[in-house]
N, C-alpha and C positions, 0 to 999 in steps of 0.2 A: 503494500501499499506506499504511496508516495504523498509526501507532506500537504498535497492540494487534492487528495481524494474527497470525495461527500464525506466518506466516514470520520476521518481524521479532522476533517472541519467540525465535524456533527458533536465530536468528542471537544475542539477547541473550542464550540462554543457555551456546549453545556457548562465549559470550567469557567467560563467569562462570566454566562448568568449566574453558576453558583459562590462565585466570589461577590459578583453585585450585592445579593441577599447578605452574603456573612460580611460585610462591612461595619456593620455597628458589632458583632461578636467578635472581629478581631482587634476593632480599636478598644473593648473593653474587656479581653486578652491581655493587650499589650499594657492597659492601665494597671489590671492587678498584677503583670510579673515585675512592673516597678516596687510594688508594695513585697509582694512573699513570691520567690521564682519556684515556693513548691506548693504554691496553691491551685493546682490542678495540672491534669496532665500535659496541656499544653504550656503551662510555662516550666514547667521542670524539662520539659524535653526541649524548649526552646531553647534554656539557660544552656544545655547542653552544648546543643549548636554554638551557640554566643559564645562559648568561653574557649573553644576551638577558633573561630571567627577571629578572636582579640588576640590571640597567639599571631595569627597568620597577620593579620592588618598592622603589627607591628615592624612587619618588615617595610611597612610603604616611607618615603618620606613624605615631611610636611608639603602640601599642597597635591599629593597624588591625587588623579581622575581616577572615582572609582564608580563603576555603573552597579545599579540594583536591578537586576530582570525580573520583573514582575512585583514592584517595590513593594505593593497595597495599600494600606494606609501611609505609608512614608515614615514607619518607624524606625528603622533603620538610612531612610537619608537624614535625619534629625541625628543620629549616632555619630554616621560619618564625617558630619557639617563639625560636629561639636569635639574629633579629633582633629580637626583641622585639615581635612580631605578637602577634594572639590567635587558634590557628590552629583546625580545625576540616576533618574527613574523611566521606566517607562510599565506601563501599565495598561490593560484592554478593559479591567469592567469599572463601569462609570462612577459605582459612588465611589469603590479604593480610590481613584483617580484624582475623583474632585477632593478627597479627603486627604490626600497625599498632598497635592500643589496649594490648599486651605493652609494646611501643616507647615509647610517648607517653603514661605516666601524667597521666592527669589532663585530657586534652585530651578533646573529644566528637569523638567517630570511631561514626557512621550505621552501622547497615548497611542500605542502598540501593540507589536505580539512579538513572543521569544522567537516566533522564528522567522520573521524577518526585522532587526532594530532598526529603527531610524537615526542611525548614526555612520559615521563616515567609518571608513578602515582606520586600526590604527590608533585609536582616542583614546583609549583607557589604561591605566595601569593595575587596575584588580577589576572581577567583574564579581558579586554574587548572585542567588537565584537558588531561592532559599525557598524549600517546598513550592515549585514551580512545575518542574519538568514531569512530577510524580502523574500530573492531570494530563497530560500530553500522550499520543498515539508515540510508539515506538519511533516510527520515520521522522512526527513532529519531533521528540526529543534528539535526535539526529540534526535535523535541521538548525534547530534551537542550538546545542552543540558549537557548531559549523558558524553557525552567526557571532556566536562568542570569540569564537578564534578568530574571525574577521577582525572585530573591532579593539580587537586586545592589540595593545602596544609588545612589539618584541620583550617578551622576559615580562610579560603580565599575565595575571596567575586568574585563573577559572575557582570559585569555592560556591558549589554547586552541592545538594542535596537530591539523594534519592531515598526510593523506599526500598528494604530489603525484602525478597521473595519472602525468608523462610523466618521473620522476627517471632519471636516467640510470644507475639499479640494475639496472633492468627491471625492477622487480617489476612493474608493473600488466602488461604480459607472461606474466611468471611465473604469475601469478596465473589469466589467462584460458588458457593453452598446461593449466595443472592442471583448469581446469575443464571445458575441451576432453576432452581425457587419458582423465579419471578420471569423467569424465561428471558433476562434483559439485562445485561451489563451495566451501564451506568443511565441516570437522568439526573434533573437539575439538583436534588436532595442527594443523591449518592453520584457522583461522577465518578468515570473512569480513574481506575487507577493502573500506573503502569508499574512494573515492579523487575527488579535488577538483580543481581546476586555480587556480590564485589566484585568477582571477576570478570561480570558483563560490564558493569559501572568502567573499569578501567580499559576494557574494549572500546567501548562508547566515546569516553575523551579520546583515548590515541586514533581512532579513525576520526575521528575532528580535525585532527593535526594537534594534539596540545602530548606534549612532551612531560617526562618526568609525574606521571599521574602517579598520588598517593590513592587510598581507599583508604577510611578511617570508620570503625563501628564506634556507636555510643548510645546512651538510655538502654538501659536492660527493657527488652519486651512487656515482662511480666509487669513493669509498673504501670504500663495501662490500665492494665486489670485491674491491680490494686485500688486506682483511681477512681473506680467506678463504682467500687464497693462502701456500703455506708458508712459512718463514722470515723471519716478523713482519716481512713486506712492508708490511704495513699501518700498523704502530707509526712503520716508519724513514719511510713516506712522508707520514704524519700531522704526523711533526713538524716536517717541513723544507717543509709547502705549507701550515702551518693558516694563517699570514697572511693569503695567497693566497686563502683556500678561503673566509675572511671576504667578504675586497674584492670575489671576481667576483659575490656574490651580492647585495652592495647593486643592483646592475642590473635592471632589469625585464623585458629580454630575456633572463638568465639564470636568474632565480627561477624559475619554470616547471620546469627540472630538477637543483632542489635536493632534496635530500634529505628535509631536514622543512620541510614547508609550515607556518610558525606564525601565527596571524592575531589581533589583537588589535580589541578593541570596549568602547566607553563605553557604559554608561545614561546618558540625556538628564536634565539637573538638570531 
């Protein structure tokens, strides 16, 4: 299936509609995250990503140009600006685009999709694509990574997240069960999700032309299940096991089962 086929376009449209509807929810999640990273599964999982992202951002010089693909409500744009970088964003969901522009005056926030970035070649030093590619078809994911490579400067870095196929939260099984029982794979409430193994993720970045590709696991899959239990079980458990949670995913044997699959690659010089 090529990026322009009707099926890929439908998947893309459903993802945009889903995030348009969810803009207020994401704003509330980010507000809650600023107060307590253990509050819920989103805040805890996103903190795991952000801690690694902060380490990567320390490699950048002040004034570096950073692009957030699928910038959502613009939370990362504010963070990049506060760190002394020159941020830019691209977002297709109208409500999220409006929020990003409202909260980031003076920052370039373009309407657009990951598969056709509205920027010139070799523009950015660093690109984030956080919880975006998961909503695209496989061929659209490949097209988006190729676009990231195109707009990166030589030596620039892509930092992206994908969904582990065998994460211990069982999401892959749930998605497949929904498809079989309801006879449909996705809809506006339950959008498409593309799954990868770490090896497949590495290959996808390398096929896009990126080099020095690394994959990292973060967030114990069962933590998402714990957060669904009553009595604040998830938050209490997360506080106790956070250090172990990070440690255990440093090993290649456990990485395929992490709740977040983070991939990084560079454009060759």
